[in-house]
N, C-alpha and C positions, 0 to 999 in steps of 0.2 A: 695494709692493715687498717690504716685510718680511713681509707676509701670505703672499706667494708662496714666500718662502724658508723659511718656518717648517715646512711639512710635510716638505720634503726633509731639513731638519736633524733633525727628529724621526725620520724614517726611517733616517738615518745613525746616530743614537744607538741605535736598536733593532737595526740590523744589527750594529753593533760589539758590543753586549751579547750578541747571539746568537752571534757569532763567539767571544767570550771564553768563553761557556758551553760551546760545542762543544769548544773546546780544553781546558777544564778537565775536561769529562766524558769525553773520549776515554780517558785513562789508566784511569779508574774502570771504564768499559765494557770495556776490554781486560782488566783484571784480573778483573772479574766473569765475563766470558765464558771466560777461560782457566781460572778456578777451576771454573766450571760444567762445561766440557768435560772437564776433568781428573777431576772427580767422576763424570761420566757414563761416561767410559772405564773408571774404576776399578770402577764398578758393573757394567758390561758384562763386564769381565774376571772379576770375582768372581761 
């Protein structure tokens, strides 16, 4: 019984870790992409 419940609990832990990582990385990705596109637009304009 415990052996059967173990993989699902490990999977839940991994999923929650991925969820937290995604939430934490979203602002960074948004900031980097905004900065990148801003620089790209500035390069194209100049």
